[in-house]
N, C-alpha and C positions, 0 to 999 in steps of 0.2 A: 504493500500500500504506500502511496505517496500523498501527502497533504500539501496543497498549494494555497498560498495566501498572497493576493495581489495588494499593492499599495501604490501611492503616488498620484492617484487621480485627484481631480479638483476642477475648479473654474479657472479658465484662462481666456484671454482675449484673442481675437483673430490675429494670426501671425505669431502667436506665442509658442512656448515650448513646455513640455512636460516630460519627465522620465518616470516610467512605471517600473515597478519591481515585482518579481514573482519569486517568493521564497518557498523553498521546498523542505519538507521534513519527512522522515521515513526512510525509504530505501535510497540508495545512492543515486542522486539526481543526474550524475554524469552518464548514466545508462539510458537516458531518455532523450529523444528528440522533443522539442518544445515548440508550441505554436502560440501566438497571440491572436485572439479573435475579438471581434466587437459585434455588438448587437444594438441597433437603434430601435426605438419604438416602432412596431409594425413591420419590421424588416427581419430577414433571416440573419442568423449568426454567420459572419464571414471572417475568413482568415486575413490578417493584416501583416503577419510576419511569421517566419518559421526558422528554426535553427537546428542543425543536426546535433547529435549527442556530443560530438567532439568540438563543435563550434566552428568547424571548418567550412561548412556550407550554410548559406542563408537563402531565404526566399522572400520576395515581396511582390504583391500584386501591383499592377501599373498605377493604381489609384494612390499608392503611398510611396512608391519608389522614389528615392532621392530625398524624402522627407522623414522617413522612419528608419531607425536602425535598431536591430536586435543584436544582443550580445549576451554572453553568459560567463559566469565565474563558477566553475564547478567546485572549486575549493570552498566557496561560500554557499553552495547550493542555491544560487540565485541566477535568474535570467532577467534581463532588462529590456525595456523598449523605450528608446529615446525618440520622442516625437517633436518635430519642429514644423514651422510654417503651418500651424494648425488652422483649420477652417471650421465654420459652423457645422458643416456636414460631417465632420469627424466626431460630433457629439454622439456618445453611445456609452454603454457599459462595456468595459474591456475585460476580457478573461484570458488567463493563461491556461494551457492544457499540456499534458504530457502523454506521449505515446510510448507504450512499453515494448513495442516491437524491438527485438534485440539488434536488428540491423541499424537502428538509430538514425535512419534517414528521415528527411522531412516529408510529411504527407499534408496535402491541402484539404483532405477530406475530414471534416470535423468528427464524423462517426468513428474514425480510426483512433481517436484520442480517448484514453482510458480514464484519465484523472483531470479534474477541472477545479479551478478555484472559484471563489464566490463572486468575483468580479469587482471592479472599481469604476466608479462613474467619472467620465470625462465630459465636461461641458465647455464648449467653445462659444463665447459670446461674440456677436457681430458689432 
């Protein structure tokens, strides 16, 4: 079992930045690929970043590429999401999730993730 806790959300103005953290407890976090997802009201949960278990590979959809950066510190059992140039449409609850597949590769499919945090609200004001 892995327990995930997100933090770092809040209210920010358009163009601002936030850094989200996902702290893990339980099994060795370095064995898991991790994804950051977001869900806005009335919309489906979508991936905004992914990182392999080693940290050597990352993924971003076009909607956030160049503005979001995912990183991890396996010694601290933490994955980060640095978000910059935020827009009102980025307002959502942001979740981190861990995939226990031993290959440790990134998957974009949310159903493949086994463990989820409770989410942290990000609100971008115009």
